[in-house]
Backbone as a ProteinNet text record, in pm:
[ID]
protein_1_A
[PRIMARY]
MFFTNRRIGGLLLLAFCVTYAVLSQRIPLLPFQANVAFHARTMPEVLAVLGIGLSIAIIALPASKEYLDLSGKNWGTVFSFLVLMSFYGLTIRPFGFILSSSILLGVGYWILGERKIWLLLATSIPIAVAFWALMTLGLGVFIEPLPWFLKG
[TERTIARY]
-5828.3	-5861.8	-5774.8	-5806	-5730.3	-5682.3	-5769.4	-5746.6	-5674.1	-5552.4	-5500.5	-5409	-5357.1	-5277.9	-5173.9	-5080	-5006.8	-5043	-5174.4	-5233.6	-5297.3	-5347.9	-5422.6	-5334.8	-5184.8	-5092.1	-5040.1	-5020.4	-5010.4	-5068.2	-5178.6	-5321.1	-5304.1	-5301	-5286	-5154.6	-5053.2	-4911.5	-4923.9	-5001.4	-4999.7	-5085.6	-5188.8	-5301.1	-5200.1	-5141.5	-5024.8	-4936.6	-4878.3	-4741.7	-4840.8	-4939	-5005.1	-5035.7	-5086.7	-5100.9	-5002.1	-4905.9	-4783.6	-4721.9	-4714.4	-4659.3	-4741.9	-4859.2	-4953.3	-4909.4	-4933.8	-4901.6	-4747.3	-4683.3	-4512.9	-4505	-4615.6	-4574.3	-4626.7	-4659.1	-4748.2	-4606.9	-4496	-4399.9	-4369.2	-4338.5	-4294.1	-4132.8	-4096.3	-3960.7	-3936.7	-3829.9	-3762.3	-3746.1	-3722	-3722.6	-3571.5	-3476.9	-3346	-3353.9	-3439	-3445	-3521	-3552.3	-3630.3	-3546.8	-3414.6	-3328.9	-3225.6	-3249.1	-3119.6	-3169.3	-3094.7	-3081	-3150.7	-3121.1	-3168.9	-3233.1	-3338.1	-3418.3	-3522.2	-3620.3	-3696.8	-3798.6	-3854.5	-3915.2	-3838.5	-3727.7	-3661.5	-3706.4	-3630.1	-3672.1	-3794	-3895.5	-4021.1	-4062.8	-4025.1	-4046.1	-4008	-3865.9	-3808.6	-3853.3	-3897.9	-3957.3	-4094.8	-4175.3	-4305.8	-4284.1	-4209.1	-4183.6	-4135	-4057.6	-4029.1	-4117.1	-4213.4	-4318.6	-4410	-4414.1	-4551	-4502	-4364.3	-4283.3	-4311.8	-4292	-4293.8	-4435.5	-4526	-4668.3	-4709.5	-4691.2	-4722.3	-4680.3	-4557.5	-4460.6	-4556.3	-4549.9	-4672.5	-4773.8	-4849.3	-4998.6	-5006.8	-4871.5	-4870	-4831.6	-4711.7	-4637.2	-4731.8	-4721.7	-4815	-4781.4	-4897.4	-4927.8	-4932.1	-4887.6	-4878	-5021.8	-5047.4	-5203.1	-5262.1	-5159.2	-5218.6	-5327.9	-5421.8	-5546.7	-5587.6	-5660	-5643.8	-5713.8	-5645.3	-5691.4	-5670	-5768.7	-5758.5	-5776.8	-5809.4	-5819.2	-5674.2	-5697	-5579.6	-5461.7	-5479.8	-5408	-5400.3	-5305.3	-5271.7	-5347	-5464.6	-5501.6	-5503	-5517.5	-5478.8	-5361.6	-5233.8	-5106	-5120.3	-5197.3	-5236.1	-5296.1	-5378.1	-5473.2	-5392.5	-5322	-5224.1	-5132.3	-5063.2	-4997	-5046.9	-5159.5	-5249.3	-5266.9	-5331.4	-5330.5	-5213.5	-5106.6	-4959.6	-4930.9	-4939.3	-4897.1	-4972	-5083.2	-5213.1	-5137.6	-5131.4	-5075.2	-4931.7	-4866.7	-4721.8	-4771.4	-4841.2	-4878.6	-4939	-5014.1	-5090.8	-4995	-4885.4	-4790.7	-4672.7	-4600.3	-4478.9	-4489.9	-4569.6	-4524.1	-4542.2	-4624.1	-4635.7	-4549.2	-4501	-4395.5	-4273.4	-4219.5	-4105.8	-4050.1	-3953.4	-3936.1	-3875.4	-3774.2	-3753.3	-3805.4	-3904.8	-3980	-4082.9	-4124.3	-4252.3	-4190.5	-4053.2	-4012.5	-3983.8	-3900.8	-3859.5	-4011.6	-4115.8	-4226.6	-4289.3	-4260.4	-4329.2	-4239.5	-4107.2	-4027.7	-4031.7	-4043.5	-4050.6	-4176.6	-4310.8	-4460	-4457.4	-4361.7	-4369.7	-4302.6	-4207.8	-4131.7	-4201.9	-4281.8	-4335.8	-4463.2	-4549.4	-4617.1	-4568.4	-4464.6	-4398.1	-4334.2	-4348.7	-4318.7	-4199.4	-4144.2	-4027.7	-4073.7	-4061.5	-4066.7	-3981.1	-3853.1	-3768	-3752.3	-3783.3	-3784.5	-3656.8	-3548.1	-3419.8	-3387.6	-3430.1	-3380.2	-3505.8	-3590.1	-3676.4	-3642.9	-3568.2	-3525	-3391.8	-3312.8	-3167.8	-3164.9	-3261.9	-3274.5	-3384.3	-3501.5	-3565	-3485.2	-3444	-3426	-3253.6	-3189.8	-3044.1	-3095.2	-3170.9	-3233.1	-3313.4	-3370.4	-3428.5	-3327.3	-3273.7	-3173.4	-3073.8	-3042.9	-2916.6	-2984	-3156.3	-3220.6	-3205.5	-3255.3	-3279.2	-3158.3	-3031.8	-2892.6	-2844.9	-2866.6	-2868	-2957.4	-3073.8	-3177.7	-3102.4	-3103.9	-3058.1	-2942.2	-2836.1	-2688.3	-2644.5	-2678.1	-2603.7	-2695.3	-2813	-2897.5	-2920.7	-2897.4	-2977.4	-3102.3	-3198.8	-3323.9	-3372.1	-3437.8	-3483.2	-3551.3	-3567.7	-3651.8	-3672.8	-3779.1	-3799.6	-3757.2	-3642.1	-3639.9	-3706.1	-3730	-3789.5	-3919.2	-4010	-4149.8	-4136.5	-4247.3	-4263.1	-4202.6	-4222.3	-4214.4	-4065.8	-3986.2	-3854.5	-3742.3	-3784	-3705.4	-3607.8	-3673.7	-3581.2	-3604.6
-8303.3	-8401.8	-8545.5	-8660.9	-8744.6	-8802.6	-8800.6	-8852.6	-8759.6	-8769	-8687.4	-8785.7	-8722.1	-8811.3	-8898.1	-8871.1	-8924.1	-9043.6	-9027.6	-9130.5	-9252.7	-9190.2	-9285.2	-9387.7	-9321.9	-9377.2	-9515.8	-9456.7	-9554.3	-9658.3	-9641.5	-9741.6	-9843.1	-9808.2	-9853.4	-9968.1	-9922.1	-9970.2	-10054.1	-10051.9	-10139.3	-10282.7	-10254.8	-10367.5	-10422.1	-10348.7	-10464	-10499.8	-10487.8	-10540.3	-10628.8	-10653.7	-10733.5	-10862.6	-10853.6	-10944.4	-11038.4	-10926.9	-10980.9	-11066.3	-11022.4	-11103.3	-11255.6	-11243.8	-11366.7	-11465.8	-11390.6	-11470	-11542.1	-11449.3	-11512.7	-11644.3	-11670.7	-11791.8	-11880.2	-11916.4	-12011.7	-12032	-11967	-12029.7	-12166	-12274.5	-12390.5	-12418.5	-12469.1	-12497.2	-12665.3	-12647.7	-12790.5	-12823.6	-12962.1	-13045	-12974.4	-12975.8	-12922.7	-12766.6	-12702.7	-12552	-12514.6	-12599.3	-12593.9	-12523.8	-12551.2	-12461.7	-12401.4	-12355.8	-12283.8	-12119.4	-12041.2	-11909.7	-11829.1	-11873.4	-11780.4	-11893.6	-11867.8	-11972.1	-11892.9	-11956.1	-11856.4	-11779.3	-11796.1	-11695.3	-11581.2	-11596	-11483	-11339.2	-11326.3	-11183.2	-11122.4	-11207.3	-11174.1	-11119.2	-11189.9	-11137	-11043.9	-11037.8	-10911.8	-10788.6	-10793.3	-10658.4	-10651.9	-10758.3	-10729.5	-10669.3	-10694.7	-10627.7	-10512.6	-10478.7	-10319.9	-10253.8	-10305.5	-10245.7	-10198	-10273.9	-10268.4	-10168	-10193.2	-10068.8	-9942.9	-9896.1	-9809.8	-9729.8	-9844.1	-9766.8	-9729.9	-9818.4	-9759.5	-9640.9	-9598.8	-9464.2	-9367	-9411.9	-9284.1	-9260	-9362.1	-9346.6	-9255	-9297.4	-9233	-9089.5	-9058.3	-8947	-8824.3	-8711.5	-8603.2	-8557.3	-8574	-8506.7	-8345	-8331	-8173.7	-8148.1	-8012.1	-7973.4	-7989.4	-8086.5	-8110.1	-8215.6	-8209.9	-8296.8	-8353.9	-8472.4	-8522.8	-8430.4	-8427.7	-8374.6	-8434.1	-8523.1	-8578	-8514.1	-8414.8	-8347.6	-8275.2	-8250.2	-8190.5	-8315.2	-8430.7	-8553.5	-8594.2	-8648.5	-8724	-8855.1	-8877.8	-9019.4	-9122.2	-9034.8	-9110.2	-9175.8	-9120.4	-9160.1	-9299.9	-9287.8	-9395.2	-9508	-9489.2	-9606.8	-9691.1	-9578.6	-9628.9	-9742.4	-9700	-9791.5	-9915.8	-9915.4	-10048.2	-10121.7	-10101.4	-10146.6	-10233.2	-10117.5	-10191.2	-10297.5	-10279.3	-10376.8	-10527.4	-10484.8	-10623.3	-10674.3	-10601.9	-10666.9	-10748.5	-10695.3	-10778.1	-10890.5	-10885	-10998.1	-11126.5	-11094.9	-11173.5	-11208.7	-11166.2	-11175.7	-11234.6	-11231.8	-11263.5	-11429.7	-11529.1	-11647.1	-11658	-11617.6	-11645.2	-11612	-11439.7	-11387.8	-11383.4	-11447.1	-11484.4	-11349.4	-11362.5	-11249.3	-11128.6	-11165.6	-11046.8	-10928.5	-11015.7	-10949.7	-10868.2	-10951.1	-10906.3	-10770.4	-10799.5	-10672.3	-10555.4	-10585.9	-10478.5	-10397.6	-10454.2	-10402.9	-10326	-10366.9	-10292.9	-10183.6	-10189.8	-10060.1	-9961.5	-10038.6	-9910.6	-9850	-9897.7	-9846.5	-9747.6	-9803	-9722.6	-9598.8	-9600.4	-9492.5	-9379.1	-9458.5	-9360.8	-9322.8	-9360.2	-9302.1	-9191.3	-9205.8	-9110.8	-8965.4	-8989.2	-8882	-8885.4	-9003.6	-9013.8	-9078.9	-9000.5	-9007	-9075.7	-9073.1	-9126.6	-9279.4	-9313.6	-9461.4	-9545.6	-9461.7	-9556.9	-9532.5	-9438.4	-9449.9	-9518.4	-9546.2	-9647.4	-9789.7	-9817	-9955.1	-9955.6	-9837.5	-9873.1	-9846.6	-9797.7	-9849.1	-9976.8	-9987	-10101.6	-10226.8	-10272.4	-10402.5	-10448.3	-10346.2	-10402.2	-10411.9	-10329.4	-10358.4	-10462.6	-10518.7	-10649	-10737.7	-10755.4	-10843.3	-10868.2	-10774.9	-10751.1	-10802.4	-10783.3	-10870.8	-10981.6	-11008	-11161.6	-11247.1	-11183	-11277.9	-11249.4	-11134	-11115.1	-11238	-11259.2	-11353.2	-11494.6	-11531.5	-11662.7	-11698.2	-11628	-11658.8	-11633.9	-11489.6	-11461.2	-11544.5	-11549.6	-11583	-11712.6	-11789.3	-11916.9	-11934	-11848.7	-11848.8	-11851.1	-11937.6	-11975.7	-11899.2	-11810.3	-11739.3	-11766	-11818.7	-11829.3	-11729.6	-11694.1	-11578.7	-11552.7	-11641	-11607.7	-11669.1	-11629.3	-11675.5	-11823.8	-11920.5	-12017.4	-12095.8	-11996.2	-12040.8	-11988.1	-11924.7	-11906.7	-11984.2	-12082.1	-12160	-12255.4	-12316.7	-12380.4	-12542.4
8970.2	8890.5	8880.8	8936.2	8927.1	8793.2	8702.6	8583.2	8482.3	8508.3	8409.6	8296.8	8186.1	8073.9	8158.9	8239.4	8297.4	8392.7	8482.4	8551	8460.7	8381.7	8266.2	8206.4	8140.8	8109.9	8205.1	8346.7	8438.7	8461	8471.3	8480.5	8356.5	8233.9	8124	8126.5	8176.6	8212.5	8296.9	8413.2	8510.7	8481	8416.2	8362.3	8279.5	8172.2	8056.1	8148.5	8259.2	8315.6	8410.7	8462.7	8540	8438.5	8325.3	8243.4	8189.9	8163.8	8113	8222.6	8348.1	8471.4	8456.4	8479.2	8477.4	8365.9	8230.6	8120.6	8123.4	8167.9	8171.9	8250.8	8334.5	8448.7	8339.4	8244.3	8142.6	8066.3	8072.3	7981.8	8020.9	7953.3	8017.5	8030.1	8127.2	8152.5	8137.5	8088.3	8089.9	8208.8	8219.3	8357.7	8440.8	8360	8392.2	8436.8	8393.1	8431.8	8542.2	8620.3	8737.2	8874.6	8837.3	8979.1	8915.9	8790.7	8733.9	8782.4	8787.2	8818.6	8719.1	8575.4	8485.7	8366.3	8336.9	8257	8149.3	8106.3	7978.6	8059.2	8198.3	8242.9	8341.8	8356.1	8418.7	8386.5	8252.3	8203.8	8181.3	8148.6	8169.9	8321.6	8406	8520.5	8581.3	8532.2	8586.2	8530.3	8379.7	8324.6	8348.9	8400.8	8476.5	8613.3	8703.4	8796.9	8796.3	8691.3	8695.5	8619.8	8519.9	8466.7	8581.1	8665.8	8768.3	8888.8	8890.7	8988.4	8919.3	8787.1	8719.5	8724.6	8672.1	8661.1	8816.6	8896.2	9022.3	9060.2	9024	9070.8	8970.2	8867.6	8756	8841	8896.4	8976.3	9090.4	9181.3	9275.7	9301.8	9223	9245.2	9207.8	9249.1	9198.8	9054.6	8984.6	8848.4	8830.5	8704.5	8678.2	8644.8	8608.7	8609.3	8450.5	8383.8	8255.4	8271.6	8190	8178.9	8041.6	8025.1	7918.5	7794	7745.8	7583.3	7462.5	7401.6	7278.8	7145.8	7171.1	7047.7	6985.9	6840.7	6773	6724.3	6792.8	6787	6623.1	6584	6470.2	6448.1	6477.2	6470.8	6372.9	6232.4	6125.3	6114.9	6184.3	6176.6	6281.3	6398.7	6509.8	6442.7	6373	6326.9	6195.9	6136.1	5991.8	6052.6	6190.5	6241.2	6331	6346.6	6412.7	6270.9	6174.1	6058.1	6011	6015.7	5961.4	6036.6	6142.9	6237.7	6272.2	6213.3	6202.9	6074.2	5965.9	5858.7	5883.5	5932.6	5963.9	6063.7	6152.2	6222.1	6120	6031.6	5957.4	5827.3	5790.7	5673.7	5742.7	5867.8	5885.5	5855	5869.9	5823.9	5659	5593.8	5434.7	5359.3	5419.1	5369.1	5415.5	5524.5	5592.4	5649.9	5747.8	5811.7	5770.6	5657.2	5598.8	5520.9	5453.5	5352.6	5429	5547.3	5613	5691.8	5740.8	5857	5714.7	5637.4	5542.9	5495.1	5473.7	5427.9	5568.4	5682.7	5808	5821.9	5794.8	5804.8	5716.9	5564.8	5474	5478.7	5506.1	5497.8	5648	5749.2	5870.9	5843.5	5767	5708.8	5651.2	5567.9	5453.1	5526.6	5657.5	5688	5811.6	5824	5927.1	5828.4	5694.5	5623	5508.1	5515.4	5407.4	5270.8	5186.5	5055.3	4936.5	4991.2	4904.7	4869.9	4798.5	4753.4	4801.9	4741.4	4775	4942.6	4975.3	5129.6	5219.8	5170.9	5257.3	5212.4	5097.8	5076.9	5150.8	5138.4	5213.6	5366.3	5417.6	5571	5596.5	5538.6	5605.3	5571.7	5460.2	5458.1	5495.3	5498.4	5595.6	5722.2	5803.3	5945.6	5955.5	5857.9	5855.9	5853.2	5764.4	5741.3	5885.9	5932.5	6060.9	6161.6	6191.8	6271.6	6252.6	6167.2	6106.7	6178.4	6113.4	6164.6	6284.9	6362.2	6493.8	6563.7	6544	6598.3	6556.4	6435.5	6384.8	6418.9	6389.3	6382.6	6536.3	6594	6710.7	6823.9	6830.3	6953.5	6938.8	6826.3	6807.4	6772.2	6764.9	6746.2	6617.1	6541.3	6417.7	6354.5	6276.7	6213.5	6088	6007.2	5849.8	5793.3	5708.2	5652.2	5538.3	5475	5324	5283.3	5194.3	5180.9	5151.5	5138.9	5121.6	4993.6	4869.4	4750.5	4696.9	4800.3	4768.4	4860.8	4914.8	4997.4	4913.8	4822.7	4715.6	4769.6
[MASK]
++++++++++++++++++++++++++++++++++++++++++++++++++++++++++++++++++++++++++++++++++++++++++++++++++++++++++++++++++++++++++++++++++++++++++++++++++++++++

């Protein structure tokens, strides 16, 4: 049988990478970036080419005898994470990056089974703050850290 877990995953990865490659060409370049070696499209193009190559290798190489079996999977966790990621996408602007990301991480850890509140807070908040600091201070990409009512 051709459609194994591995090949279906390869086909989905191929579709995603081709779409990503097409959409990466829509990234606007400034006039002085047209002839430089590294610009805003470079990394998306490299990632798309690597992903397409990997997905073709996954599809073409011989697969094991394992066939698609969707029974016995923890679908509640899957759908919980889909809802959580949708919530994150809807709340990142009004709540700010740090609060939204802390909620995403904390609730994600809780879904995965961690029930100690102090550990949820001690891991999710510092990671969100550190990533915000890395993006804003290290890379110069401004991300609104706080909700609109705490801006001052």
